[in-house]
C-alpha positions as CSV (number, residue, x, y, z in Angstrom):
1,M,0.7,-22.0,5.2
2,K,3.3,-21.9,2.5
3,I,3.1,-18.8,-0.1
4,S,2.3,-21.5,-2.9
5,Q,-0.4,-23.1,-1.0
6,T,-2.1,-19.7,-0.1
7,L,-1.8,-18.6,-3.8
8,Q,-3.5,-21.9,-4.8
9,F,-6.2,-21.2,-2.3
10,L,-6.6,-17.7,-3.4
11,A,-6.8,-18.6,-7.0
12,L,-9.7,-20.8,-6.2
13,A,-11.5,-18.1,-4.7
14,L,-10.7,-15.0,-6.9
15,V,-13.3,-13.2,-8.7
16,P,-13.1,-13.1,-12.6
17,I,-12.0,-9.9,-14.2
18,L,-11.3,-8.9,-17.9
19,F,-8.7,-6.6,-19.3
20,T,-9.8,-3.5,-21.1
21,S,-6.5,-1.9,-21.7
22,C,-2.9,-1.9,-20.8
23,A,0.1,0.4,-21.4
24,S,3.5,0.2,-20.3
25,S,6.7,2.6,-20.6
26,I,10.2,2.8,-19.3
27,H,10.3,6.1,-17.2
28,Y,14.0,5.9,-16.5
29,S,17.2,4.1,-17.4
30,A,20.4,5.3,-15.7
31,S,23.4,6.2,-18.1
32,T,25.4,3.6,-16.1
33,L,22.7,1.0,-16.4
34,L,24.7,-1.5,-18.5
35,D,28.0,-1.0,-16.5
36,E,26.2,-1.4,-13.2
37,T,24.1,-4.4,-14.1
38,S,26.9,-6.2,-15.7
39,L,28.7,-6.4,-12.3
40,H,25.6,-7.6,-10.4
41,H,25.4,-11.6,-9.8
42,E,22.2,-11.6,-7.6
43,I,19.2,-9.7,-7.2
44,A,16.2,-9.7,-4.8
45,I,12.5,-9.0,-5.2
46,V,11.3,-7.5,-2.0
47,P,7.8,-7.6,-0.9
48,V,5.6,-5.6,-3.4
49,E,4.1,-2.4,-1.9
50,I,0.2,-2.3,-2.2
51,N,-1.6,1.1,-2.1
52,F,-5.4,0.7,-2.1
53,S,-7.6,3.6,-3.1
54,G,-10.8,1.8,-3.2
55,P,-13.9,1.8,-1.1
56,V,-13.3,1.0,2.6
57,S,-15.8,-1.6,4.0
58,T,-16.8,-1.0,7.7
59,R,-17.0,-4.8,8.0
60,L,-13.3,-5.1,7.9
61,T,-10.9,-4.0,10.6
62,Y,-7.5,-2.2,10.1
63,D,-5.7,-5.6,10.7
64,D,-8.0,-7.3,8.2
65,Y,-6.8,-4.7,5.6
66,R,-3.2,-5.1,6.6
67,Q,-3.7,-8.9,6.0
68,L,-5.3,-8.2,2.7
69,D,-2.2,-6.1,1.7
70,I,0.4,-9.0,2.8
71,Q,-1.7,-11.3,0.7
72,E,-1.8,-9.3,-2.4
73,S,1.9,-8.4,-1.8
74,H,3.0,-12.0,-1.8
75,F,0.6,-12.6,-4.9
76,Y,2.4,-9.8,-6.9
77,Q,5.8,-10.8,-5.7
78,E,5.6,-14.5,-6.7
79,S,4.2,-13.7,-10.0
80,L,7.0,-11.3,-10.9
81,Y,9.6,-14.0,-9.6
82,N,8.0,-16.5,-11.8
83,S,7.9,-14.2,-14.8
84,L,11.5,-13.3,-14.4
85,L,12.5,-17.2,-13.9
86,R,11.0,-17.9,-17.2
87,K,12.9,-15.0,-19.1
88,A,16.2,-16.1,-17.2
89,N,15.9,-19.4,-19.2
90,K,16.3,-17.3,-22.1
91,N,18.3,-13.9,-21.9
92,V,18.0,-12.5,-18.2
93,K,21.6,-13.0,-17.2
94,V,21.5,-12.6,-13.3
95,D,20.6,-15.0,-10.5
96,I,17.4,-14.1,-8.7
97,Q,17.2,-14.9,-4.9
98,S,14.0,-17.1,-4.3
99,I,11.3,-15.2,-2.6
100,E,11.1,-17.8,0.0
101,R,14.6,-17.0,1.1
102,T,14.0,-13.2,0.7
103,N,11.0,-13.1,2.9
104,A,12.6,-15.6,5.5
105,I,15.5,-13.2,5.8
106,L,13.2,-10.3,6.5
107,R,11.3,-12.3,8.9
108,D,14.4,-13.2,10.8
109,Q,15.3,-9.7,11.0
110,K,12.0,-8.6,12.2
111,I,11.2,-6.6,9.1
112,S,7.6,-6.7,8.3
113,V,5.9,-6.6,5.0
114,Q,4.8,-3.2,5.3
115,D,8.0,-2.0,6.9
116,S,10.2,-3.2,3.8
117,W,8.2,-0.8,1.6
118,S,9.7,2.2,3.1
119,M,13.3,0.9,3.7
120,D,16.2,2.2,2.0
121,P,17.2,-0.1,-0.9
122,A,21.0,-0.1,0.0
123,K,20.0,-1.5,3.4
124,L,17.7,-3.9,2.2
125,A,20.5,-5.2,-0.3
126,E,23.0,-5.6,2.7
127,I,20.5,-7.3,4.8
128,L,19.6,-9.7,1.8
129,K,23.2,-10.2,0.7
130,V,22.5,-9.1,-3.0
131,D,23.8,-6.7,-5.6
132,A,20.6,-5.0,-6.4
133,V,17.0,-4.9,-5.3
134,V,13.9,-4.9,-7.2
135,K,10.9,-2.9,-5.7
136,V,7.4,-2.8,-7.1
137,R,4.7,-0.3,-6.1
138,I,0.9,-1.4,-6.9
139,E,-1.8,1.3,-6.9
140,E,-5.2,-0.2,-7.3
141,S,-8.8,1.0,-6.8
142,R,-10.0,-2.7,-5.9
143,Y,-8.3,-5.5,-4.3
144,L,-7.7,-8.2,-6.8
145,T,-8.3,-11.0,-4.1
146,N,-11.5,-11.5,-2.7
147,A,-10.4,-11.5,1.0
148,A,-10.0,-15.1,1.1
149,G,-10.0,-16.3,4.8
150,F,-12.4,-13.7,5.7
151,G,-15.4,-15.4,3.9
152,L,-17.2,-14.7,0.7
153,E,-19.6,-11.9,1.9
154,L,-16.6,-9.9,3.4
155,G,-14.7,-10.7,0.2
156,R,-17.6,-9.1,-1.7
157,A,-17.6,-6.1,0.6
158,V,-13.9,-5.4,0.0
159,I,-14.3,-5.7,-3.8
160,F,-17.6,-3.9,-4.4
161,G,-17.5,-1.5,-1.5
162,P,-19.8,-1.4,1.7
163,Y,-23.0,-2.7,0.3
164,N,-24.6,-6.2,-0.1
165,G,-25.8,-5.8,-3.8
166,P,-25.6,-8.9,-6.3
167,L,-22.8,-9.9,-8.3
168,P,-22.5,-7.7,-11.5
169,A,-23.3,-9.1,-14.8
170,G,-21.6,-8.4,-18.0
171,P,-18.3,-6.3,-18.4
172,V,-18.5,-3.9,-15.4
173,K,-15.5,-2.3,-14.6
174,T,-13.9,-3.0,-11.2
175,A,-10.3,-2.5,-11.1
176,D,-7.7,0.0,-12.1
177,V,-4.1,-1.1,-11.5
178,R,-1.1,1.0,-12.0
179,A,2.2,-0.6,-11.3
180,S,5.9,0.7,-11.1
181,C,9.0,-1.5,-11.1
182,S,12.3,0.0,-10.0
183,I,15.8,-1.5,-9.6
184,F,18.2,-0.1,-7.3
185,D,21.9,-0.6,-7.0
186,G,23.0,-2.6,-3.6
187,D,26.0,-0.5,-2.9
188,S,24.7,2.9,-3.7
189,G,21.0,2.7,-3.4
190,D,20.9,4.6,-6.7
191,L,17.9,4.2,-9.0
192,L,19.2,2.4,-12.1
193,W,16.0,1.6,-13.9
194,K,12.2,2.2,-13.5
195,M,9.2,1.3,-15.7
196,G,5.5,1.6,-15.2
197,V,2.5,-0.4,-16.4
198,D,-1.2,1.0,-16.3
199,Q,-4.1,-1.3,-16.5
200,D,-7.8,-1.3,-16.6
201,A,-9.8,-4.3,-15.7
202,N,-13.2,-5.7,-15.7
203,W,-15.1,-8.8,-15.3
204,S,-14.0,-11.8,-17.2
205,Y,-10.5,-13.1,-16.6
206,T,-9.1,-14.1,-13.1
207,P,-7.2,-11.6,-11.1
208,S,-4.2,-14.0,-11.3
209,E,-4.5,-13.8,-15.1
210,I,-4.3,-9.8,-14.8
211,I,-1.2,-9.9,-12.4
212,E,0.6,-12.4,-14.6
213,S,0.0,-10.4,-17.8
214,L,1.2,-7.2,-16.1
215,N,4.5,-9.0,-14.8
216,R,5.2,-10.4,-18.0
217,R,5.1,-6.8,-19.5
218,I,7.8,-6.0,-16.8
219,A,9.6,-9.2,-17.5
220,R,9.9,-8.3,-21.4
221,K,11.6,-4.9,-20.5
222,F,13.7,-6.1,-17.6
223,P,17.5,-5.3,-17.9
224,Y,20.3,-7.7,-17.2
225,K,20.3,-9.1,-20.8
226,W,23.7,-9.2,-22.5
């Protein structure tokens, strides 16, 4: 199934969530940022790293959780790509490799989604033939998808923990999301820019809206504007 089809399927099954607060900040910007980015022609967004710290359900296996990580990784990756494309029509002055091509190259090189998270940025840039790579790390206390493909009950187990209580009513807090987005130079592998977004969430808006809001904040601060 194509990523876009998977995302459409996930969106139909996602559990509603509402923002309660969101903060963003640029933690680092290299002194050579403008000089370096002005030489870049193409960048790539590599698979997003997912770090889950919530309750673990005994109803899902290790492989189930790995598949959930992959689904969430692609969900965040495509959302950021789309957010940057919208900005590129205005003031982001660099080409962005399609995520379909990025992920296809990694698959052809036998590099799994999880393996890409720990790879050296310069090596990734060499493999992808780009001038810089964008790496995003997500820390979340609840999965924002509902384990689509595993069934509703398993999805509930992942979101709420290993119990079978009723769906909560009202603004019950369900997810804390912390994201960091980093840009690495393709030649040196040096960190050029990094920002973070912290977000609380509870029931009302869809997870896709949470993720899109988070990535819009990243896109607004994204360099490559001249």
